[in-house]
LONUVO-96916 format. One line per field, with one value per residue (C-alpha): residue number from 0; x, y, z. Coordinates in nm, 3 decimals, decimal comma. Layout:
BEGIN
k <- c(NUM; ...) .
c1 <- c(X; ...) .
c2 <- c(Y; ...) .
c3 <- c(Z; ...) .
end
This chain:
BEGIN
k <- c(0; 1; 2; 3; 4; 5; 6; 7; 8; 9; 10; 11; 12; 13; 14; 15; 16; 17; 18; 19; 20; 21; 22; 23; 24; 25; 26; 27; 28; 29; 30; 31; 32; 33; 34; 35; 36; 37; 38; 39; 40; 41; 42; 43; 44; 45; 46; 47; 48; 49; 50; 51; 52; 53; 54; 55; 56; 57; 58; 59; 60; 61; 62; 63; 64; 65; 66; 67; 68; 69; 70; 71; 72; 73; 74; 75; 76; 77; 78; 79; 80; 81; 82; 83; 84; 85; 86; 87; 88; 89; 90; 91; 92; 93; 94; 95; 96; 97; 98; 99; 100; 101; 102; 103; 104; 105; 106; 107; 108; 109; 110; 111; 112; 113; 114; 115; 116; 117; 118; 119; 120; 121; 122; 123; 124; 125; 126; 127; 128; 129; 130; 131; 132; 133; 134; 135; 136; 137; 138; 139; 140; 141; 142; 143; 144; 145; 146; 147; 148; 149; 150; 151; 152; 153; 154; 155; 156; 157; 158; 159; 160; 161; 162; 163; 164; 165; 166; 167; 168; 169; 170; 171; 172; 173; 174; 175; 176; 177; 178; 179; 180; 181; 182; 183; 184; 185; 186; 187; 188; 189; 190; 191; 192; 193; 194; 195; 196; 197; 198; 199; 200; 201; 202; 203; 204; 205; 206; 207; 208; 209; 210; 211; 212; 213; 214; 215; 216; 217; 218; 219; 220; 221; 222; 223; 224; 225; 226; 227; 228; 229; 230; 231; 232; 233; 234; 235; 236; 237; 238; 239; 240; 241; 242; 243; 244; 245; 246; 247; 248; 249; 250; 251; 252; 253; 254; 255; 256; 257; 258; 259; 260; 261; 262; 263; 264; 265; 266; 267; 268; 269) .
c1 <- c(11,680; 11,372; 11,377; 11,224; 11,471; 11,754; 11,638; 11,619; 11,969; 12,104; 11,924; 12,034; 12,398; 12,363; 12,201; 12,390; 12,515; 12,243; 11,963; 12,145; 12,190; 11,828; 11,685; 11,922; 11,747; 11,417; 11,338; 11,305; 10,924; 10,880; 11,134; 10,942; 10,622; 10,787; 10,633; 10,780; 11,055; 10,958; 11,244; 11,203; 11,447; 11,457; 11,156; 11,108; 11,174; 10,845; 10,809; 10,493; 10,380; 10,069; 9,819; 10,024; 10,271; 10,542; 10,816; 11,159; 11,363; 11,741; 11,755; 11,555; 11,223; 10,894; 10,644; 10,320; 10,390; 10,642; 10,903; 11,256; 11,408; 11,248; 11,506; 11,521; 11,749; 11,923; 11,886; 12,248; 12,192; 11,880; 12,058; 12,351; 12,110; 11,946; 12,278; 12,380; 12,051; 12,133; 12,482; 12,616; 12,493; 12,171; 12,177; 12,152; 11,831; 11,669; 11,383; 11,278; 11,315; 11,090; 10,834; 10,864; 11,078; 11,408; 11,438; 11,718; 11,926; 11,729; 11,399; 11,273; 11,104; 11,175; 10,931; 11,116; 10,988; 11,125; 11,096; 10,983; 11,132; 10,852; 10,898; 10,604; 10,386; 10,635; 10,859; 11,214; 11,404; 11,363; 11,590; 11,626; 11,495; 11,300; 11,159; 11,215; 10,955; 11,124; 10,888; 11,038; 10,980; 10,903; 10,885; 10,634; 10,618; 10,293; 10,057; 9,918; 9,816; 9,440; 9,478; 9,684; 9,391; 9,204; 9,462; 9,428; 9,170; 9,175; 9,389; 9,192; 9,282; 9,346; 9,324; 9,455; 9,293; 9,386; 9,502; 9,873; 10,072; 9,802; 10,039; 9,957; 10,321; 10,409; 10,122; 10,226; 10,583; 10,467; 10,197; 10,448; 10,680; 10,400; 10,246; 10,592; 10,726; 10,412; 10,170; 10,443; 10,319; 10,550; 10,552; 10,659; 10,712; 10,727; 10,927; 10,907; 11,045; 11,306; 11,124; 11,151; 11,510; 11,663; 11,377; 11,343; 11,051; 11,046; 11,240; 10,971; 10,968; 11,125; 11,188; 11,179; 11,343; 11,289; 11,058; 10,754; 10,451; 10,291; 10,621; 10,695; 10,352; 10,401; 10,754; 10,638; 10,348; 10,559; 10,877; 10,846; 10,520; 10,407; 10,103; 10,064; 10,196; 10,245; 10,296; 10,232; 10,012; 9,791; 9,750; 9,710; 9,476; 9,778; 9,857; 9,492; 9,488; 9,807; 9,644; 9,340; 9,568; 9,748; 9,421; 9,312; 9,633; 9,535; 9,758; 9,625; 9,723; 9,792; 9,792; 9,738; 9,557; 9,514; 9,157; 8,978; 8,654; 8,437; 8,274; 8,613; 8,718; 8,408; 8,485; 8,832; 8,668; 8,504) .
c2 <- c(12,687; 12,468; 12,155; 12,314; 12,605; 12,357; 12,152; 12,465; 12,566; 12,223; 12,215; 12,556; 12,451; 12,249; 12,533; 12,760; 13,078; 13,306; 13,088; 13,030; 13,405; 13,486; 13,226; 13,337; 13,674; 13,533; 13,648; 13,381; 13,400; 13,362; 13,079; 12,892; 12,913; 12,777; 12,449; 12,389; 12,507; 12,439; 12,431; 12,391; 12,399; 12,748; 12,853; 13,086; 12,959; 12,936; 12,927; 12,790; 12,919; 12,728; 12,828; 13,122; 13,100; 13,353; 13,413; 13,476; 13,770; 13,770; 14,008; 13,769; 13,954; 13,774; 13,878; 13,740; 13,895; 13,783; 14,047; 14,072; 14,034; 13,694; 13,422; 13,121; 12,820; 12,696; 12,335; 12,274; 12,424; 12,214; 11,894; 11,980; 12,023; 11,690; 11,506; 11,654; 11,541; 11,189; 11,216; 11,202; 10,845; 10,880; 10,512; 10,402; 10,607; 10,464; 10,282; 10,585; 10,819; 10,590; 10,628; 11,005; 11,107; 11,107; 11,145; 11,362; 11,267; 11,511; 11,340; 11,598; 11,445; 11,580; 11,516; 11,442; 11,439; 11,437; 11,198; 10,851; 10,541; 10,281; 9,910; 9,666; 9,928; 10,002; 10,306; 10,173; 10,502; 10,878; 11,080; 11,452; 11,564; 11,888; 11,964; 11,922; 11,989; 12,012; 11,964; 12,093; 11,850; 12,000; 11,854; 11,975; 11,842; 11,738; 11,824; 11,470; 11,503; 11,491; 11,185; 11,008; 11,033; 10,786; 10,523; 10,562; 10,284; 10,111; 10,050; 10,189; 10,197; 10,555; 10,680; 11,034; 11,197; 11,515; 11,663; 11,695; 11,930; 11,927; 11,800; 11,427; 11,312; 11,570; 11,447; 11,084; 11,164; 11,312; 11,049; 10,769; 10,921; 10,972; 10,628; 10,481; 10,697; 10,812; 10,526; 10,260; 10,076; 9,868; 10,035; 9,919; 10,225; 10,130; 10,409; 10,310; 10,643; 10,705; 11,017; 10,932; 10,811; 11,117; 11,185; 11,046; 10,800; 10,670; 10,414; 10,149; 10,201; 9,968; 10,168; 9,963; 10,190; 10,127; 9,828; 9,815; 9,855; 9,510; 9,332; 9,554; 9,478; 9,104; 9,114; 9,318; 9,089; 8,773; 8,881; 9,208; 9,159; 9,522; 9,665; 9,924; 9,950; 10,304; 10,413; 10,704; 10,708; 10,404; 10,382; 10,039; 9,741; 9,526; 9,758; 9,755; 9,374; 9,365; 9,599; 9,371; 9,071; 9,262; 9,360; 8,996; 8,919; 9,163; 9,456; 9,812; 10,060; 10,432; 10,534; 10,834; 10,864; 11,136; 11,270; 11,600; 11,485; 11,187; 11,164; 11,123; 10,869; 10,657; 10,656; 10,517; 10,232; 10,109) .
c3 <- c(11,871; 11,816; 11,601; 11,290; 11,299; 11,349; 11,049; 10,833; 10,942; 10,842; 10,507; 10,383; 10,418; 10,096; 9,900; 9,659; 9,822; 9,679; 9,820; 10,147; 10,193; 10,109; 10,350; 10,626; 10,610; 10,741; 11,092; 11,362; 11,385; 11,009; 10,991; 11,263; 11,053; 10,736; 10,616; 10,271; 10,038; 9,677; 9,426; 9,049; 8,760; 8,605; 8,815; 9,115; 9,466; 9,659; 10,038; 10,199; 10,539; 10,647; 10,375; 10,246; 9,958; 9,879; 9,627; 9,778; 9,649; 9,624; 9,923; 10,142; 10,121; 10,072; 9,807; 9,669; 9,331; 9,072; 8,981; 8,846; 9,195; 9,261; 9,318; 9,084; 9,045; 8,734; 8,629; 8,733; 9,080; 9,138; 9,040; 9,268; 9,560; 9,473; 9,457; 9,791; 9,947; 9,827; 9,983; 9,624; 9,590; 9,391; 9,292; 9,658; 9,691; 9,375; 9,547; 9,751; 9,453; 9,247; 9,525; 9,497; 9,792; 9,975; 10,353; 10,487; 10,790; 11,009; 10,920; 10,671; 10,367; 10,019; 9,736; 9,409; 9,054; 8,702; 8,409; 8,511; 8,349; 8,345; 8,285; 8,295; 8,459; 8,737; 8,784; 8,785; 8,793; 8,765; 8,541; 8,476; 8,817; 8,776; 9,119; 9,492; 9,761; 10,102; 10,396; 10,719; 11,004; 11,343; 11,692; 11,949; 12,304; 12,478; 12,195; 12,232; 12,599; 12,528; 12,303; 12,569; 12,811; 12,590; 12,689; 13,066; 13,112; 12,775; 12,469; 12,173; 11,806; 11,688; 11,328; 11,284; 10,980; 10,796; 10,466; 10,377; 10,606; 10,876; 11,147; 11,149; 11,164; 11,430; 11,648; 11,599; 11,710; 12,038; 12,095; 12,048; 12,311; 12,561; 12,517; 12,578; 12,859; 13,042; 12,980; 12,986; 12,677; 12,460; 12,118; 11,774; 11,553; 11,185; 11,023; 10,657; 10,529; 10,802; 10,921; 11,292; 11,292; 11,461; 11,703; 12,054; 12,037; 12,395; 12,600; 12,545; 12,168; 11,912; 11,592; 11,269; 11,014; 10,644; 10,687; 10,456; 10,682; 10,618; 10,688; 10,989; 11,138; 11,090; 11,238; 11,539; 11,621; 11,589; 11,764; 11,961; 12,160; 12,129; 12,306; 12,031; 11,675; 11,544; 11,185; 10,951; 10,640; 10,599; 10,223; 10,063; 10,096; 10,185; 10,476; 10,589; 10,585; 10,792; 11,045; 11,073; 11,125; 11,400; 11,569; 11,563; 11,752; 12,027; 11,925; 11,911; 11,640; 11,613; 11,245; 11,020; 10,690; 10,429; 10,421; 10,477; 10,641; 10,742; 10,399; 10,234; 10,500; 10,437; 10,064; 10,142; 10,335; 10,018) .
end
């Protein structure tokens, strides 16, 4: 069983029986192509396969058209799933939930939304959760081989660009392993959202789980003497400044960023 199928098998254990049964009916090939499970209160369950979206029927069939057999979840069922994902300690996950996600033990990220409680312009809690977007994490070996060749005679900075669900995180996982184990670089992997925690990242890799990226970069440069710092999703000016500080200290970076093309990337640089 590959990693994505294993993750799906673990996740469906916390679903109500009707959803568990329906998802268990997916054939192996289709299950391996599954990217997202979208759950909403009192709304149909939607499965996303690459660019294709389907409703799921109670018998486990997929359909593009809404009908009376399409599976939906009650508000109670959705909240039970959410509580289970938080290990029945929602309060301990407050900071992540306010940032729109929880990360499961297997590294899969779940988008969370509901009614935001805002104080002084900052989201302090989320009540009445209405939707969960489960992104199934996969693990593919040696997909980074061509990128690794860039590091044979130099130590470049790499920015991996792409839209959501384009495979940026999956590529970073494999690249981190190869830079550590094959290229023998010392790596600091800043895993702010705990997405890499249960994946092998290489014997030369120090994994900083839960650290905000700017602080993790500073800590790595000062105390861990990395050759390369790796992290997912460069997003804020504070993070960009920390990267520049790290580069000025002689460290190289492997990062990802959300964008569809070079024009969009150049706009982000402004």
